C-alpha positions in Angstrom: -9.4 -13.2 -6.3 -9.0 -16.5 -4.5 -6.1 -18.6 -5.6 -4.5 -15.9 -7.8 -3.1 -12.5 -8.1 -5.6 -9.6 -8.6 -5.3 -8.1 -12.0 -8.0 -5.4 -11.7 -8.3 -3.0 -8.8 -6.9 -3.2 -5.3 -8.4 -4.0 -1.9 -7.0 -2.8 1.3 -8.1 -3.6 4.9 -8.8 -0.7 7.1 -9.5 -1.8 10.7 -12.5 -4.1 10.3 -13.6 -2.9 6.9 -12.2 -3.1 3.3 -11.6 -0.3 0.8 -11.6 -1.0 -3.0 -9.9 1.1 -5.7 -9.4 0.8 -9.4 -8.1 2.8 -12.5 -10.8 3.5 -15.1 -10.3 3.5 -18.8 -9.6 7.3 -18.6 -6.5 6.6 -16.5 -8.0 8.2 -13.3 -8.1 6.4 -10.0 -11.5 5.8 -8.5 -12.5 4.5 -5.0 -15.6 2.8 -3.8 -18.0 5.3 -2.3 -18.1 3.3 0.9 -16.2 0.7 2.8 -17.1 -3.0 2.7 -17.7 -5.2 5.7 -16.2 -8.3 4.0 -13.5 -8.8 1.4 -15.8 -10.8 -0.8 -18.2 -7.8 -1.1 -15.3 -5.6 -2.3 -14.3 -8.4 -4.7 -17.9 -8.5 -6.1 -17.9 -4.6 -6.5 -14.7 -4.7 -8.5 -15.8 -7.6 -10.6 -19.0 -5.8 -11.6 -17.0 -2.7 -12.7 -14.5 -4.8 -14.6 -17.4 -6.3 -16.6 -18.8 -2.9 -17.3 -15.4 -1.7 -18.6 -15.1 -4.9 -20.8 -18.6 -4.3 -22.2 -18.1 -0.6 -22.9 -20.8 0.3 -20.4 -18.6 2.0 -17.8 -19.1 5.7 -17.1 -17.1 7.8 -14.6 -19.0 7.9 -11.3 -20.8 11.1 -10.4 -19.3 13.0 -7.6 -21.6 13.4 -4.6 -21.5 16.0 -1.8 -18.7 14.1 0.1 -16.6 13.2 -2.9 -14.3 15.2 -5.2 -13.5 18.7 -4.1 -14.9 18.5 -0.6 -12.4 15.8 0.3 -9.6 18.0 -0.7 -10.0 19.8 2.5 -9.3 18.4 6.0 -13.0 18.8 7.0 -14.2 16.8 4.0 -11.6 14.1 4.2 -12.0 13.8 8.0 -15.7 13.2 7.6 -15.2 10.5 5.1 -12.4 8.9 7.0 -14.2 8.6 10.3 -17.5 7.5 8.6 -15.6 4.5 7.3 -14.1 3.5 10.7 -15.7 0.9 12.9 -16.1 2.9 16.1 -18.1 2.5 19.3 -20.8 5.2 19.8 -18.8 6.7 22.7 -15.6 6.9 20.6 -17.5 8.4 17.7 -19.0 11.0 20.0 -15.6 11.9 21.4 -14.0 12.2 18.0 -16.9 14.5 16.8 -16.3 16.8 19.8 -12.6 17.0 19.2 -13.1 17.8 15.5 -15.9 20.4 16.0 -14.2 22.2 19.0 -10.5 21.9 18.4 -9.5 20.8 14.9 -11.9 22.0 12.2 -12.5 25.6 13.3 -8.8 26.3 12.6 -7.8 23.6 10.0 -11.0 22.4 8.5 -11.0 24.6 5.4 -7.3 24.0 4.6 -6.7 21.7 1.6 -4.8 18.6 2.6 -1.9 19.4 0.3 -1.3 22.7 2.1 -1.2 21.2 5.6 2.5 21.4 6.3 4.4 20.8 9.6 4.7 24.5 10.5 0.9 25.0 10.2 0.3 22.0 12.4 2.8 23.2 15.0 1.1 26.6 15.1 -2.2 25.0 15.7 -0.8 22.7 18.4 0.8 25.6 20.3 -1.9 28.2 20.0 -5.3 26.3 19.9 -4.6 23.3 22.2 -4.4 24.3 25.9 -1.5 23.2 28.0 -3.9 23.2 30.9 -5.7 20.2 29.5 -2.9 17.8 28.5 -5.1 14.8 28.0 -7.5 16.7 25.7 -4.5 18.1 23.9 -3.0 14.7 23.4 -6.3 13.2 22.1 -6.9 16.0 19.6 -3.4 15.8 18.2 -3.5 12.0 18.0 -6.9 12.1 16.1 -5.5 14.6 13.6 -2.4 12.5 13.2 -4.4 9.3 12.6 -6.6 11.0 10.0 -3.6 12.4 8.1 -1.9 9.0 8.3 -4.7 7.5 6.3 -4.4 10.4 3.8 -0.8 9.6 3.4 -1.5 5.9 2.9 -4.0 6.8 0.2 -1.5 8.9 -1.6 -3.4 12.2 -1.0 -0.4 13.7 0.7 3.3 12.8 0.4 4.0 12.8 4.1 2.1 13.2 7.4 2.7 16.7 8.6 2.0 15.9 12.3 5.6 15.9 13.5 5.4 17.7 16.9 7.9 15.9 19.1 6.3 14.3 22.2 2.9 15.7 21.3 1.2 12.4 21.7 2.4 11.9 25.3 0.9 13.1 28.6 3.1 13.7 31.6 1.8 12.0 34.6 0.5 14.7 37.0 0.5 12.5 40.1 2.3 9.4 41.3 0.0 6.4 41.8 0.7 4.1 44.7 -1.2 0.9 43.8 -3.4 -0.9 46.3 -1.5 -3.6 48.1 -2.7 -7.3 48.4 -3.6 -6.6 52.0 -5.7 -3.6 51.1 -7.5 -5.6 48.4 -8.2 -8.4 50.8 -10.2 -6.0 53.0 -12.7 -5.7 50.2 -13.7 -9.3 50.8 -15.4 -8.1 54.0 -17.8 -5.9 52.0 -21.1 -7.2 50.6 -20.2 -9.1 47.4 -22.2 -6.7 45.2 -19.9 -3.9 46.4 -16.5 -5.7 46.9 -16.4 -8.0 43.9 -16.7 -5.4 41.1 -13.8 -3.5 42.6 -11.8 -6.8 43.1 -12.2 -7.7 39.4 -10.6 -4.4 38.6 -7.9 -4.6 41.3 -6.8 -8.2 40.5 -7.8 -8.7 36.9 -7.4 -5.2 35.5 -10.9 -4.8 34.1 -12.2 -1.3 33.2 -15.3 0.1 34.8 -17.4 -0.4 31.6 -16.1 -4.0 31.3 -17.1 -4.9 34.8 -20.6 -3.5 34.3 -21.1 -5.4 31.1 -20.0 -8.8 32.5 -22.6 -11.6 32.1 -22.7 -14.9 33.9 -21.4 -16.7 30.9 -18.3 -14.6 30.9 -17.2 -16.1 34.3 -15.7 -19.6 33.9 -15.0 -20.7 37.4 -13.9 -24.1 36.3 -11.1 -22.7 34.3 -10.6 -19.7 36.5 -11.1 -17.1 33.7 -13.2 -14.0 33.2 -13.9 -13.4 29.5 -14.1 -9.8 28.5 -16.4 -9.5 25.5 -18.4 -6.3 26.0 -18.3 -2.9 27.7 -20.9 -0.4 28.8 -20.7 3.1 27.5 -23.0 6.2 27.7 -23.5 8.8 25.0 -25.9 11.7 25.2 -27.7 10.0 28.1 -28.1 6.7 26.3 -26.6 3.4 27.5 -24.8 1.2 25.0 -23.5 -2.3 25.5 -21.1 -3.4 22.8 -17.6 -4.6 22.0 -14.7 -3.0 23.8 -13.1 0.0 22.1 -10.3 -2.0 20.5 -9.8 -5.6 19.4 -7.2 -6.0 22.2 -10.0 -5.3 24.7 -11.5 -8.7 23.9 -9.5 -11.0 26.1 -9.5 -13.8 28.7 -8.0 -12.9 32.0 -7.0 -15.4 34.7 -8.8 -15.0 38.0 -6.6 -15.4 41.1 -7.8 -18.7 42.7 -8.4 -17.1 46.1 -11.3 -15.1 44.5 -13.1 -18.1 43.0 -15.0 -19.3 46.1 -16.3 -15.8 46.7 -17.4 -15.4 43.1 -19.1 -18.9 43.2 -21.0 -18.0 46.4 -22.1 -14.7 44.9 -23.4 -16.3 41.7 -25.3 -18.9 43.7 -27.2 -16.2 45.5 -28.1 -14.2 42.3 -32.0 -14.0 42.1 -32.2 -14.2 38.3 -31.1 -17.4 36.6 -29.6 -17.7 33.1 -26.2 -17.5 31.6 -27.0 -14.3 29.7 -28.0 -12.4 32.8 -25.6 -9.6 34.0 -23.2 -10.6 36.7 -23.8 -7.3 38.4 -27.4 -6.4 37.4 -29.1 -3.1 38.1 -32.1 -2.7 40.4 -34.5 -4.1 37.7 -32.4 -7.3 37.6 -32.0 -7.3 33.8 -30.0 -4.2 32.9 -26.3 -3.7 33.7 -25.2 -2.0 36.9 -25.5 1.7 36.7 -22.6 4.2 37.0 -24.0 5.5 40.2 -24.2 2.0 41.7 -20.5 1.3 40.8 -19.5 4.7 42.2 -21.2 3.8 45.5 -19.5 0.4 45.5 -16.2 2.0 45.0 -16.9 4.5 47.8 -17.4 1.6 50.1 -14.1 0.2 48.9 -12.2 3.4 49.5 -13.8 3.7 53.0 -12.7 0.3 54.2 -9.2 0.6 52.7 -8.7 4.2 53.6 -7.3 4.9 50.1 -9.1 8.1 49.1 -6.2 8.8 46.8 -7.1 6.0 44.3 -9.8 6.2 41.6 -11.6 3.2 40.2 -9.3 3.3 37.1 -6.3 3.2 39.4 -7.3 -0.3 40.3 -6.0 -1.3 36.9 -2.7 0.1 37.9 -2.9 -2.1 41.0 -3.6 -5.2 38.8 -0.7 -4.5 36.5 1.6 -3.8 39.4 0.7 -7.0 41.2 1.1 -9.0 38.0 4.5 -7.5 37.4 5.5 -8.5 40.9 4.9 -12.1 39.9 7.3 -11.9 37.0 4.7 -11.4 34.2 6.2 -10.7 30.8 5.4 -7.6 28.8 3.3 -9.8 26.5 1.3 -11.2 29.4 0.7 -7.8 30.9 -0.5 -6.4 27.5 -2.9 -9.3 27.1 -4.2 -9.0 30.6 -4.8 -5.3 30.5 -6.2 -5.3 26.9 -3.8 -2.8 25.5 -3.8 -2.4 21.7 -0.2 -2.1 20.5 2.0 -3.0 17.5 3.1 -6.1 19.4 -0.3 -7.8 19.2 1.1 -10.9 17.4 3.7 -11.4 20.0 1.1 -11.1 22.8 -1.1 -13.8 21.3 1.9 -16.0 20.8 3.1 -15.9 24.4 0.1 -15.1 26.5 -1.5 -18.6 26.3 -3.7 -20.6 28.6 -0.8 -22.0 30.6 0.9 -18.6 31.3 -2.5 -17.1 32.1 -3.2 -19.8 34.8 0.4 -19.4 36.2 0.0 -15.6 36.4 -3.3 -15.9 38.3 -1.9 -18.5 40.8 1.1 -16.4 41.5 -1.1 -13.3 42.1 -3.1 -15.3 44.7 0.1 -16.1 46.5 0.5 -12.4 47.1 -2.9 -12.3 48.7 -1.9 -15.0 51.2 0.9 -12.7 52.4 
């Protein structure tokens, strides 16, 4: 209710959606059968129910197949919980695999109220393989996030996921970031091969973010690359959409020594138009393929003789170089697009001035 305190029902924000609840005349708590895209939609739904109650026309909602008893179990609740989340197709596919393969076969039929810490520990130690630490971490983190929502909704008193250090993965190898001199060698490659890797090595862009860049995302006057989309693939289909998290949407300063090379490359692109992809595929209109990016990176590894580095390791190089210039933690988080509890702090301190200073200082490293 704009301008006043709500007297009927409650509305809570969950990610990018809103959930609405209310107590009926029977004293039972009811929840909207789906999440709302905007708060005003949730307000309207509650207002409609309030009128029904006032007019004596309200009846308890009928329980559907995903309501009531089914949501008492982890399988039922997890289905409802993830359906309400705003997820990219790739993330939803990954979550479904983790649930179907690792979580639900053991815990799916257990009622939420009977999921205690000991049961979770047994599952963690017997079902999840130590030989696959990243998969183990992701499965545990997904279960913990689902049960965190159950706790917030009052369905359980406390989240039973309390395995110490379960959400951490020990680094299996030490990464030696690419040096400025090694990155400079990439300028000798054809621009369609060198520039995608350089945007990762200097600006910290992910592979999917590089492939999704459009011409309009490159502001050479301000010296900024604007990350607004990412390319993902699920079940053989290519998707171009927002990054996985809100923190992935960001503006990153481009080290000035790269700007002339980017300008020359853009001038030579055969297809005009700001909406065209910066690194188009062979047809000129679709984004660069995974195969093409892998080939470009193979050329980069050949010229730098750094076979030990993956494309994703280029992000470590960018973070390392930015750290060498004295970048603050907030600036690093903003540059790399990390989603953390310190988002407010990052937006307060990583402003236009600090972004430009960071990019200029990184260019000085390239000059030796």
